C-alpha positions, 0 to 999 in steps of 0.5 A, a space after each residue: 956073914 952079910 954084915 962082915 961082907 958089907 963092912 969089908 966092901 965099905 972098907 975097900 971104898 973108904 978112900 973114895 968115900 972120904 974124897 966125896 965127903 970132903 967135897 973135893 973137885 972130882 973130874 968126870 974121868 975120876 967119877 967113871 972109875 969111882 962108879 966102876 969100882 962101886 959097881 964091882 963092890 956092889 956085885 960082891 955084896 949082892 952075891 952074898 945077900 942073895 943067899 944069906 938067911 937073916 937071923 931074925 927080923 931085926 937083923 933084916 930091918 937093920 941091914 936094909 934100913 941102915 947098913 946097906 943104904 950107907 954104902 949104896 948112896 955113894 953109888 947113886 951120888 957118883 952116877 948122878 954127878 957123873 951124868 951132870 958132868 956129861 950133860 952140863 951145857 956149854 955157855 956162860 954162868 947163867 946157862 950153868 945156873 939154869 942147868 943146876 936149877 933143873 937138877 934141883 927140880 928133879 930132886 924136889 920131884 923125887 921128894 914129892 913122889 916119895 913124900 911118905 918115905 921122906 917123912 919116915 926117914 927124917 922123923 926116924 920112925 920105926 912103926 912100919 919097919 917090918 912093912 918096908 924093910 925086908 928082902 924083895 920089898 918094893 921099898 927095901 932100898 928106898 933110904 939109899 936114894 933118899 940119903 943120896 938126894 941130900 948129898 946131891 942137894 949139898 953138891 948142887 948148892 956148892 956148884 951154884 956158889 963154888 966160893 970157899 966157905 970163908 967167903 960165903 960166910 961174908 954174905 951173912 951178918 956177923 954175929 957177936 956174943 954179948 955174954 961172957 965166955 963162961 956163959 957161952 960154954 954153959 949154953 954149948 954144953 947144955 945144948 950138946 948134952 940135951 941132944 939139941 944140936 946135930 953134928 957129924 963129930 961127937 967130939 965136944 972140941 969140934 962143936 966148940 970150934 963151930 961156935 967160936 967160928 960163928 961168933 969170932 971168939 976164942 973160948 980157951 980151955 972149955 973143958 976147964 971152964 966146964 969143970 968150974 961150971 960143974 963145981 958152982 952152986 948153981 951150974 945153970 946160971 945163964 939158962 935160968 936167966 934165959 928162962 926168966 927172960 922168955 917168960 917176961 917177954 911172953 907174959 907182956 906180949 900176951 897181956 897186950 894181945 888186944 892192943 897189937 897196933 901199939 907195938 912201941 908200948 909193948 916194946 917199952 914194957 919189955 925193955 923196962 921189965 928186962 932192965 929190972 930183971 937184970 938188976 934183980 
């Protein structure tokens, strides 16, 4: 019953959630109506929560640790952004930057005051779930403000530099992929399947597009390319080369620990060894 109510509440708030997640430029008046609606939905949820009997400890932990914070973080975010809109001082850009920096300092102070819970949140730990996430615990709702703080951090950075992402990327050195398309696809799929890249979408298309944007490259039909990789006698050609390369570099550097001043000599040895590796 409680989870159904939560899902219903979240579905009612979906439109506002999507607008916030998409980073739209919401005005203070919009935020007021968003906040009022979030409060109304929260009251609906709490009315059921107060009298609900959890089936077991696992359900109670999941609700307070994962499910409820996913909704509550938006109310915290909206409230704080609205307050910023109302408190933002008049003046030129330097005055605004100073104000935004003060807001960032508040987030850092909150993080410092809740260091233990931030570590628990970021490490996705579970050993103290029963101690933290139960009704009337002083920490039962802590993950909501922690999640909201990451949303606020992203918002503050976007406010400090409101340029489109395409313009911001010009501030960074351009990266060019020096290998083949097949090698890059091999690398992307290996990282994805190993769970080494966190991304919002589980679709491989989105991940590939992110790499295409990073390296300004068109990888074509990556599904077809990966099928060819699967059918190779050795599917991990690039990865094996990378393993050998790193071992060669580390071995040479470790051999020259006592001769750190002569960095050029170590670099020459590395270049020579890598050249031989490429020929083999």
